[in-house]
N, C-alpha and C positions, 0 to 999 in steps of 0.2 A: 882569714878575711871572708866576709859574707858576700854572696853574689846570688842573683836570681837564677834559678834553674828548676827543672822538673823534679818532682819529688821522688823519693825512693819507692813509694808505692806505685807511682806512675811508671817508673822505669822498669821495675821488677815485674809488675803485674799488668801493665798496659792501661792503668787508670790514671785519672787526674786527681791529685790530692792538693788541698790548700796548703800554703806555706805555713811553717811554724809561726807562732804569734810574732807579729812585727812585719810579716810579709816578705821576708828574705830567706834565702837558702844558704846552706853550707855546701860549697862545692866539694868538700872533702868526702861527703857521703857518696856523691856520684863517682868520685875518683876511686873510692874503695870498691864500688860496684864494678867499675871498669877493670880493676885488678881481678875481681872474682870471675868476670867474663873471660878475660884472657887466660886465667888459670884453668878454667874448665875446658877452653879450647886446647890448651897445651896438653891436658890429661887425655883428651879425646884423640889428639893427632900425634903427638910426639912419643917416641919410644919410652916405655916405662923402665927398661933395664938396659944396661950397657952390655953389648954382645961380647966384649973382651973380658970384663971382670964379673959379669953377671950380677952386679950390684944395681940397686935402684938408682935411677937418674935423679938429678937435682930437682927437675921440675915435678917428678912424681912425688918425691919426698915433701916438697913444699906445698903442692896443690891438691894431691889426691885426698878426697874427703873434705879438706879444708876449704876449697873453693866453693863447694856446694853449701857448706855450713855458713860461709860468709854471705853468700847469696841470700839464704834464708834469714839470717840475722838482719841484713839490711832491708829485706822486705818487711820485717817487723818494725824497723825504724820508720819506714814509710807509712805503715798502718797507724803508728802513733801520730805522725804528722797529720795524716788525713782525718784523724778523730780529735784534733785540737792540740796535740803536742803536750806541753806542760799544763795547759788549761783544757781539760777534757770536755768535749761537747756533752750536753745533757739534753734530755727531753726529745723534742722533734728532730733536732739536728743529729743526735745520736741515732735515732731510728732511721733517718736518711742515710747516715754513714753505713749502717748495717745493710740496708738494701743495696746501696752502691757497691759494697764489698761482695754481696751475694752475686750481683750481676757480673762483676769482674771475675769472681771465682769460676763461674760457669763458663764464661767466654775463654778464659785462659785454659781451662781443662779441655774444652772443645778444640781449641787451637792445637793443643798438645796431641789430642787424638788424631786430628787431621795430619799433623806432621808425621806421626807414627805410621800412618797409612803408606807413606812414601818409603819407609825403611825396608831394607831387605830382611829375609827371614832371620838372619844372624846380624842384629843391628850393630853398627860401628860405634855407637855411643848410647848411654842410658839417657833418656829424655826426662827431664825433671818437670816439664810443664804440666802434665796431667796431675802429678803429685802436688804441684803448686796450687792448683785449683782446690784440692782437698785441704791443703794447709789453710787457705783463706776461709773455706767453709768452717773449719774447726776454730778459727780465730774469732768468728763473729760473736760468740758469747763473751769473749774476753775484752772486747773493744773498749769498754767503758772503764776498765780497771786502772788503778794507780800503778806507779813504778814498783812500789813495794809488793803489792798484791800480785803483779805480773811475775816478779822474780820468785815469789813463793810458789805460784803455779808451775813456773818453769822447773824449779827444783823438784816438785812433785812428779812431773812428767819425765824428768831425767831418771827417776827410779821406776815409775810405773811402766813407761814404754818398754825399756829393756826387759823388765820382768815378764810382761805380757808376751813379748817376742820369744823369750826363753821358754815359757810355758806352752804357748799356743802355736808357735812356729812349726814344730814337728807334726802337728795334727791338722793344720789348716791346708786346704787345697792350694796348689801352686801351678802357675803356667810354666811352660818350657821357654817361652819368650819373655824378655825383660820389659819391653815397652808395650803397655796395653793398647789395644786398638778398639775401633768402634765395634767390630765383630765380637771382641772379648766382652765389652760392656753389655751388649745385647744378648749374647749367647750364654755367658757365664757371669752374671752380675755378682753373685756371692764370692766367687773366686777373685774377681776383679777388686771387689771391696777389700777382701783380705790382703791382696797384694798392695793396694794403695795405703792401707792402714798399718800393716805389720810385716808382710813377707817380701815386699818389693825392694827396689834399689834405694828408695828414699822414703822409708816408712813414716807416714804422717804422725803417728803417735810418738815418735822420737824426734822428728824434725820440728814438731811443735815447740820443743825446748828452745830452738834457735829463734823461732818466730816470736815467742813470748818474751825471751830475753831481749831481742831487738826492740820490741814494743816498749819494754821498760827503759831501754837506753833512749828511745825517742821521746820519752816523758821527761828527760833531764834537760838541763840548760846547756845544750851542745855548743853554743857559741862561746861559752866561757873556757878560757885556757885551762883553768883548774879541772873542769870536767874532762877536757880532752886529754890532759896528762893522766887523770885518773883512769880513763879507758886504756891508755897505753900501758901504764904500770900495772894496773889491776889485771888487764888481760894477760900480760906477760907472767904475772905471778900465778894466775889461774891455770894457764897452759903448762907452765913448768911444774906447778904443784900436782896437776893431774898425772903428768909423766912420772914424777917422783913417787906418787902414791901407787901407780901401777907397778913400777919397778919394785917397790917395797913389798907389795902383795905377792908378786910372782917369784921373787928371789929370797930375801931374808925371811919372809913369812911362809915360804914353802908352797906357794900357789902353783908354780910351774910343775913341781913334782906331782901334785894332786891332779893337775890337768893330764899329765902323761899317764898316771895310774888309771884315770877314768876313761882315757882314750887310747887303748892299746894299739889302735890302727895308726897312731901318729907318733912321730919322734920329735926331738928337740928342733930339728931343722924345719919340720912342718909347722910347729908353733911359731917359730921365728918368721916364717913366711906369712902367717896371719898378721903378725905385728907390722910387717913391712908392706905387704900387698893387700891385706884385708881378707875377709872370708871368701871361700870359693866353693859354692856360691853363697852359702849361709854359714853363720857362726855355729860351731858344734854346741850341743846342749847336754852333753853327758854329765857335766858338773857345773854348779853355780860359779866355780872359779873362773869360767870363761868370761864372766862379766868384769873381771879385773884387767882385761887387755884393753889397749887403746889404738889398735890398728885402724886404718882408713875404712870407713863404712862398716865398722863393727857395731856401732850404735849401742855401746855399753855406757853406763853412767859416767865413767871417767873419760871415755871418748867424746861424749856430748859436752862435758865440762871443758875439755881441751878445745873443742870446736868453738864454743862460746868465747873462750879466752883468746884464741888466735884471731877470731873475728873482731873482738873489741880492740885488740892490739892494732890491727890493720886500720880500723876506723879511726882510732885515736891518732895514729901516725899520720894518716891522710889529712885529718882536720888540722893538725899542728903544722904540717908542711904548707897547707893552703893559706895559713895566716901570713906566711912570709914569701911564698913563691907560688902563687896561684897559677901563673902562666905556665909553669913547668908541668902542671897537671892537666893542661887543656886536652891532650889526646885521651887521657883516661876519663876525664869529666864528660867529654862528648860521647864516648862509647858507653859510659855508665848511665847516661841519660836516656838511652834507648835500647836497653838490653833485651827487651822482649822481641824487638825487631831483629836485632843482630844475632841473638841466640837461635831464633827460629831459622834465620838464613844459614847460620852455621850448620845446624842439623840437616837442612836440606842439601847443603853442599856435601856433607859427609855421606849422604845416602847414595851419591854417585860413585863412591868407593874408588876414588882416583888418588887418594892421599897415602896409600900404603907404601908405594915405591919410593917416594921422596917426601917423607914426613916433615922434615925441617923446612923445605921449600914451601909446602902447602900450608904449614902453620904461618909462615911469614906472609904468604899471599893473603890468607884469610884475615890475619891480624891487621895488616896494612890496609886492605880494602875496607874492613870494618871501621877502622879509625878514621880514614879519609872520608868515607861516606858519612859517618856520624858528624864530623866537623862541618862538612859542607851543608848537609841537610839541616843541622841545628842552626847554623848561621842564616840559612835562607828561609826555613819554614818552622823552626822551633821543634815541637814534639816529633818524635819518630812516627812513621806511618801506622804501625800497629798500636803504638801507645795512644795515638790520636783516636783511632777507631774504638778501642776498648774504653778509653777515657770518656768519650762522648756517650757511649751506651751506659756506662756507670753513672755519669752525671744525670742522664735522662731518668734512670730508675730512681735515683735519689730525689730528684726534683719533683717527680710525679708523686712520691710519697709526701714530700713536704707540701706540695700544692694541695693535695687532698686533705692533709691535716689542717692547713691554713684556711681552707674553704669550708670545712665542716663545722 
């Protein structure tokens, strides 16, 4: 079912984007973003392993890496909406869209840097907001493209990004801290740029895959049941196919043995840890066979395809559920409509470092407070507070350009 709501670009990046053609919204997009928000909160707060069995917890298996990928994919959907959806803006409107996106990118990055200023030396969570600003800056040249062209570029970056990380990662300078601060930007701009593009927690040259794929999805007729089913089934096939391809490369084709031979400091259990927990802190580069793994935050070609697949699956499922049971999704929809506000508040709450002793309790407290706040604020005032602020600035930048063009 269709329903008016704030766009994906607005919720993920704090800007206001026009509705897809027809002036109405798909609440399933916001619901999927609500799932991504709660998933990232779960990864940040809840235990990643069971102290009795030492196995990964269910929430870690479900959300680690995938929640961030879903966030980025849905941000791409929002960028497609903001630039015309299936009917891409042209001429002056597209130039205005680009300027609005530039303003939004800068403000989101600055917000992320300010949030990072409150974090302790050993941050309790990786903040994606500064990286988001870079994602949006990199997306500006692609804003006018069709779904087919966007998918082609996404496929190219799915290969190029991991290859560049593999080649350049060992020689690029790195910070000891994971969340860049204002001091880092001013004092070591080159290192900060390397971190944001290639060596950091959410390297922009690989996460651009999710953004471009999401933009391609946003160019589709998402209100059609056939499209929604296609996302669900296609996403499941892509995710399963990526996992199967990784297994085949590592086992029947001998990739695991070559990994071990090239990395004598690792054993089979260490490689399995990478598959479950991700790299610590970066993926080894002793052999190209490392690009065959699919662990969380490994940023390999197959891991990126898996993230796109699971993201499309979740979005398709949420869109289909919203057709029949929109009311059931209300808490997720409300939270997903103001993720910039709620995610920032979540990071600020984590910086107090009071969640370690009772993680389940603090997760429930944060989740319930976030959802209740979102429902009440949305009913009373509409846009979230940070979404309203960034959206207004983005519209001002866009309108200034359009006004200048119209008067010249």
